[in-house]
C-alpha positions as CSV (number, residue, x, y, z in Angstrom):
1,K,-2.5,-30.3,14.2
2,H,-2.9,-29.4,10.5
3,A,0.7,-28.4,9.8
4,Q,1.4,-30.9,7.0
5,L,-1.8,-29.9,5.2
6,I,-1.0,-26.2,5.5
7,K,2.6,-26.9,4.4
8,N,1.4,-28.7,1.3
9,L,-1.3,-26.3,0.3
10,S,0.9,-23.2,0.8
11,Q,4.0,-24.8,-0.7
12,L,6.0,-23.8,2.4
13,S,9.3,-25.5,3.0
14,E,8.7,-25.6,6.8
15,I,6.1,-24.8,9.5
16,A,7.3,-24.5,13.0
17,Q,5.6,-23.6,16.3
18,V,7.6,-20.9,18.1
19,R,7.0,-18.7,21.2
20,E,8.1,-15.6,19.4
21,G,8.7,-14.9,15.8
22,N,10.5,-12.6,13.5
23,G,9.9,-11.5,9.9
24,L,6.5,-10.5,8.7
25,H,3.8,-10.5,11.4
26,L,0.5,-11.7,10.0
27,T,-2.1,-9.4,11.4
28,Q,-5.3,-10.6,9.6
29,T,-5.6,-13.8,11.5
30,G,-6.9,-14.8,14.9
31,H,-3.5,-16.6,15.5
32,T,-0.1,-15.2,16.3
33,A,1.8,-16.0,13.2
34,W,4.8,-14.8,11.2
35,L,6.3,-15.4,7.8
36,D,10.0,-15.9,8.2
37,L,11.1,-13.3,5.7
38,D,14.3,-11.4,5.7
39,H,14.2,-7.6,6.0
40,H,15.3,-7.2,2.4
41,T,12.4,-9.2,1.0
42,I,9.9,-7.2,3.1
43,Q,11.4,-3.9,2.0
44,R,11.2,-5.0,-1.7
45,F,7.5,-5.9,-1.2
46,L,6.8,-2.6,0.4
47,K,8.6,-0.7,-2.3
48,Q,6.6,-2.4,-5.0
49,L,3.4,-1.7,-3.0
50,Q,4.3,2.0,-2.8
51,I,4.7,2.1,-6.6
52,E,1.4,0.4,-7.1
53,L,-0.3,2.8,-4.6
54,A,1.2,5.8,-6.3
55,D,-0.1,4.6,-9.7
56,S,-3.5,4.1,-8.3
57,Q,-3.6,7.5,-6.6
58,K,-2.5,9.0,-10.0
59,S,-5.4,7.2,-11.6
60,V,-7.9,8.6,-9.0
61,A,-6.6,12.1,-9.6
62,Q,-6.9,11.8,-13.4
63,L,-10.5,10.4,-13.2
64,E,-11.5,13.2,-10.7
65,S,-10.0,15.8,-13.1
66,R,-11.9,14.3,-16.0
67,L,-15.2,14.4,-14.1
68,R,-14.6,18.0,-12.9
69,N,-14.2,19.1,-16.6
70,K,-17.5,20.6,-17.4
71,A,-17.1,20.0,-21.1
72,Y,-16.6,16.3,-20.5
73,A,-19.5,16.1,-18.1
74,H,-21.9,17.8,-20.5
75,K,-20.7,16.7,-23.9
76,A,-19.6,13.1,-23.4
77,P,-22.3,10.4,-23.7
78,K,-23.9,9.7,-20.4
79,E,-22.8,6.0,-20.5
80,L,-19.2,7.2,-20.7
81,V,-19.6,9.6,-17.8
82,S,-21.2,6.8,-15.8
83,Q,-18.4,4.5,-16.7
84,T,-15.8,7.1,-15.6
85,K,-17.7,7.5,-12.2
86,Q,-17.6,3.7,-11.8
87,Q,-13.9,3.6,-12.6
88,L,-13.3,6.3,-10.0
89,A,-15.2,4.4,-7.4
90,D,-13.2,1.3,-8.2
91,A,-9.9,3.2,-8.2
92,K,-10.7,4.7,-4.8
93,T,-11.5,1.2,-3.4
94,L,-8.2,-0.1,-4.7
95,V,-6.3,2.8,-3.1
96,A,-7.9,2.1,0.2
97,K,-7.0,-1.6,0.0
98,Q,-3.4,-0.8,-1.0
99,Q,-3.0,1.7,1.7
100,A,-4.4,-0.7,4.3
101,E,-2.1,-3.4,3.1
102,Y,0.9,-1.0,3.2
103,D,0.0,0.1,6.7
104,R,-0.5,-3.5,7.9
105,F,3.0,-4.5,6.7
106,N,4.7,-1.3,7.8
107,P,3.3,-0.6,11.2
108,G,4.2,2.6,13.0
109,K,5.3,4.4,9.8
């Protein structure tokens, strides 16, 4: 019904209705849909996502360590400690989103 509009907006080369698909199953939609991606492209995406997730987890660990340091917590300006707490909350949110995205694109693993 809206295939041409979707094709134009998403800059896809083709939209086709199929009974069963392959590639990347889109799970965050009320429709059964796939992106026709080859296995290599999906694996490259997952590898990059793993790298980003590991970096974010490292950031969380560093911020937690900084906040556990009694000297930092007592001697640093309160604004700086508050900023670190906010950075930690933001980093944890990012980790949760990245993990959910990884799990969504890599089901059963």
